[in-house]
N, C-alpha and C positions, 0 to 999 in steps of 0.2 A: 513853270517847270521847277521842281524841287529836287534837291540832291538826295541820294539814297539815304533812307532813315529819317527823312523829313516828311511833313505832311502840310497841306494847305488848310488844315482844320483850324477854325477859329483864329485865322491870321496866317500869313505865309511864313514858311521857314521854321515851324515848330517841329521839334523832334518827337516822333512817336514814343510813347512812354516805355514800352518794352525794349525798344532799340536804344533809347537813352540809357536805361539801366544797364543794358549789355555793354554799351560803350564805357560807362563809368567803371564797371567791374573789370573790363579788359585792361584798364590802366593799373590795376592792383597787382603787385608782385608778392606772392606768399612769403610771409616771414619764416625764416629757417632757424632762427635762434630758439633754443629750448630751455626749459627749467625742469628741475625735479620737484614734484609736488608730493608730500606725504599724504596718505589717504585722508587724514583728518582735515586737510585744507584743499583737497583736489576738486571738490564739487564745483561745477561751473567752469572749470578750465577746459581747454581743448586738447585732446590726446594728440601727441606728436608721433606715436608709433602704435601699431596694432598690439593688442594684448593677446598673447598666444597661450593656450593651456599647456602647462609644462608636463602634465600627466592626466590620466583620465579623471573626469569629474562625474560622479564621486570616485574616490580612489579605490574603493572596495565595495563589494556587495554588503548592504546593511538593511536592517529591519526598518520598515516604514511605519510600524506601530508596535505597541506592546502586545505580546502574545506568546505563542509557542512555535518554535521552529522544529520541523520534522521532515521525514522522507515520505513521499507519497506511497512508496511500496510497503510502508508499515501500516497503511490503512486498508487492510484487506477486507473484502466483503462490504456489507452495508453497516453503517454506523448505528449508534455511537461507538467510538473506539477508545478504550482505556490504554494509556501508555505511561510507563515510569518516567518521572522527571529526573534527568541526570545532571543538571547543573543550571547555572545562571550566566547569561551574557548581557553585559551592560555597556552603554556607550562609553568609549574611552578605554575599554579593556580589551585584551586579546581574546580572540574567539576560541572557546574550548574546542578540543578535538571531538569530532563526532564519534559516537560509539558504533560498534558493528551491529548490535542487535536492535530490535525495535525500541524506540525511545522518543522522548520529546525534550527540547531544551527551552527552559524559560528564557525569553529574550525581550529586551527593552528597546524602545525606539532609538535608532542610531547605532545599535550594536552590530559588530560584524557578524555575518551569517557564516557559520562553519561550512567548509567544503563538504559536499554530499547531502546537505539539507536543502530541500528545493522549494519550500513554501513556509510562510508564517501564518498561523491561524490566529486571528485577533482574539484577545482574551474574552470578549463578550460571547464567543462561540465555544467557550471551554468551561469546564467545572473542575477545579483543582482542590486537592486535599490529601494528606497522609502520603506525600511523596508521589502521588499519581495525578494525572490530568485526564479527563474524559473529553475527547474531541467530538462535538455534536455536529459539526458541518465541515466538509472538506472544501476549501476555497479554490483548489486546483493548483497546478504547477506554476511556480513563479509568483504566486500571490503575495502581496505585501512585502516584496523585496525590491529595494532600489538597487539596480545593477550598476556595477562599475562602468563608467563611461557613458551611461545613458543620457547624461546632460551634455557632455562634450567629450570628444576623444582627444588623446594627447596630440598636440600640434595643431589643433583647431583654432582658428581666429575667433576670439570671443567678442571683440569689437574692433573696428578699424581705426586707423589714424584719422583725425579730423572729427571725431565724435565729441560732442559736449559731454563731459563726465557728469553723470547724475548718480542717484543712490544705487541704481542697478549696476552701473559700471564700477562703482566703489565696491559693491558686494562681490562682483566677479573677480576684481583684482585681489581682494582679501582672500577669497577661497582658493585663488591660484597662488597664494603665498607671496604676493607682491606688496610690500609696505609703502613703496614709492612708485609714482608713475611719471614717465616723461611727458611733459605738456608743452604746448607752444607758448613762447614768451607772450606776455600780455600785449595786446594791440595798443600802441600809444596813440592817443587821440587828443589833440588840442582844440579847445572851443573858444571862439571869440565872437563878440557882437560889435556891430557898428551903429553909430547914431549919436548925434549931438544931444538928442532929446532924452537919452537914457540916464537914469540914476539907479544906484544900487537899492535893493529892497531895504527899507528902514531909513534911508536918507530922505530928508525933506524935499519933495519935488517942487520945482519952480512952476510958474504959471503955465508953461508949455512943455513941461517934462513928464515922462512916464517912467514907472519902475521897470527895470529890465527883467522880464519874465523868461525870455528865451534861453538865456545862458543857464540859469538854474534848472530850467526844464530839461534842456538837452544833457546837462551834466547828470541829472537824476536818471534820465533814460539810459545813460551810458555807465551807470554805477553798477557794474557786474564783475564777477571774479575774473573774467577773461579779458577785460579792458582796463587800461590805466588811463583815465581821462584827467586832463589838466585844464584848469581855468586860466585862460589867457587874457581875461579882462574885457571891459567894454571900451572901445576906441572911438574917438570923435570922427566926424566926417571930414577927414584930412587925408588926402591921397598919400602924402609922404609918410605919415605915421602908419597908415595901413600897409604900405609897401615894406617899411622896416619891420613891422610885426610879422608879416608873412615870410619875409626873408629869414628872420630869426627862427620861426617855427619850423621851417622846411628842414632844418638840420637836426631837429629833436623829436619829430613825430612821424608815425606811419601815415596818419590821416589827420588833416586839418579841416575843421568844420567851422564855418562862419554863418552868421545870420545878418541880413540887412545889406543894403548897398548893392544888390545884385540886379536891380532893374535898370531903367533908362532915365531916371530923374536927374536933375541938375546936381544933386548931392549924392548920387550913387557912384561911388569911386572904386568899387571892387574890381571891375574888369581892367581899367588902366593900371591900378595899383598891382594887381596880380601879374600883369604882363611886365610891368616895370621891375618886379622882383625876379623876373626870369622864368615865370611860369608859362606853360602852354595850355590853352583852353581847348578842350576836346568836345565840349557840348555846352549849350546855353539855350534856354527857353524850350520848355517841354510841354507837350500837349496834355496837360493834367490840370485839374481844378480841385482845390486851390494849389498854388505852388508853381505856376508857370515859369517864373524867372530863376529856375535852378541852374547853377553853373558848376562844371566839374572839369578838372584837368590835373596836370602833374607839375610839381616844382621840386627839383632836386630828387631826393629819394622818397619824397612824400607824395601822396595823392591829396587832392583838394576838393572839398565839397562846399559850395556857396549856396546857402539856403535863403529863401525869402525872409523878410522881417516880420511878417504876420505870424503869430504863434502857432495857429493850427497848420498853416502851410509849412512852417519850420518843422513841427513834430512829424507831419506826414512825410516831408522830404527825408528826414532822418530815417524814418521807418522803411521807406522804399529804397532809397539810394544808400544811406549809411549802413543799414543792415546788410545789404548785398555786398557792399565794398568790404566791410569788416569780415564777413564770411570768407571772401576770397583771400584777404590778407592772412586769415587763419588757416587756409588750405582746406576749408570745408566745402562740401557740395552746395550748389545753389538751393535756395529755399523753394519748396513747391509753390506753384501759383495759387492765388486765392481760390478757395473752394466755392462752389456755386450753391446758392440757397434761394428760397422763395422770398420775394420782397413782401414786407408787411407794411408798406407805406405807398403813398402816391407822390410823384415828383415830376414836375414839368421842367423841361430844359431844352437848350439848343444843342444838338449833336455836334461833335467835333473834338472834344477833349474827354479823356477818362476822368470821371468825377468821383470824388470821395466824400461821403457824408458820415459824420459821427453816428454810430449805431451800436446796437447790442443784439445778441441772439435771444429771441423769445421762444421758450420751450413750453408749450401748453399741453396738458394731458390729452392724448388721442389725436394730436396734430403734429404735422411735420414742423421742425424748427423754422422760424422765420426771422429775417433781418428787419429790425425796427429802428428807425431813426430816433435821435434823442434831443431834437430841438432845432433842427434846421441847419442850413449851411452858413458859411461866412468864415473867411480866412483868419479873422481877428477875434472870433468868439470862442472863448475858452469854456464858458459855462456848459454848453452842450456836451463837452467831453467828460464831465463829471459822471454822468450816468452811462456813458459809452464804455464799451470794452474793445472797440475796434472801429473799422470803417466799412460802410456799404460801398461797393465798387460798381459804378455804372459804366459799362463799356462806351468807348468814344462814339461808336456808330448809333447808339441808342438815343432816341430823342425824348421819350417820356417813359415813366415807370408807373405801372399799376400793380395793385396787390396781386401776388401770385407770380409776377414776372420773375425770371431768373436774374439774380444779381450776384456779384462776388462778395465774399466775406473775408476781410483782412483783419485779424486780431492785432491789437497793439503789440503784443509780445512776439518776438521771433519764434518760429516753430520749426521743429524737426520731424513733423508728422509727414513722412513720405515713404516711398518704397526703399529708400536708401537708409541704412542704419547709421545716420549721422548724429 
């Protein structure tokens, strides 16, 4: 008998992956502090408030191309139609008043269209000279005019709070006259690794030492404008030292991420150290491969994510759990689930855990995109990740994969491709 949210897959008491992620996210309390970001530095930050159009966009009717503005009533009978040219309207200048008699106004792209003129004839359909223009084709009412408010009405929400600000959001803010945007304070994330065997890159390794790849990898993955990641160092397998480090970090960060020490070995001290620091464990051991010994909980005002020590498992755990937790801390909606695609590989396995294989999308002319693995599985094998752009996702209940079978596709990068404009 298992408790709710657990499964007997591949060993008793494992948390089902989707329920484990949901539990971890539920621990996170959205950050309410905000900053003001100038548009020049706002890209990548998270909006703290909706952007509302202060006036119609565009503000006035204007020409969509160079040509001649006129009234349809001045084009009587069948063409061509000669008309006197009574002036010039250019972008940035006031619109000349429309004459009462038949006439055409030379108009350039972006110039205001005077009231009463109801169409713009592109210059390619006109012949001009000696103060006259001959209209060879009538484009019809409203042609080549961008109407006031056709992009957005005054008071319309242009994008919501919780959106990652990109080039489009910056453009909308600029055209709405907003030089500064309110953004969520950067999510503070502390990263530490555990292991007597770890030495810094560049340091001479002893006979049983390895260079610490996890901490630089995770810090690189967190190097984004909306996150302030801090290096908390590599700690020895000493429970007291780990307890002290976690206690100190709990008062300084929104999220603490560690790697190593989360399993059940004699030198795996994370669980007792975390409890000794005053933390509460809300989940441990998840039905996923690689990365089963994921641990998460709360300590003080921070949430904690303990990842396995193998690098592929650590990177995957950050992608699955860390991404979801950071989104919640930032007040953003949940990421959409992995999209389904056809497998371009064969893989035999034992059902029970959701499995992730380094992979890339292969797009061949005339064929549907396929997910292709890049060198096999293995929680400690970094080289297959070099050619990968994400993970193939094999559902827990599936035992083998053949070419053409549906599998999930999880890109390395966080995505906002969903029905929600996040």
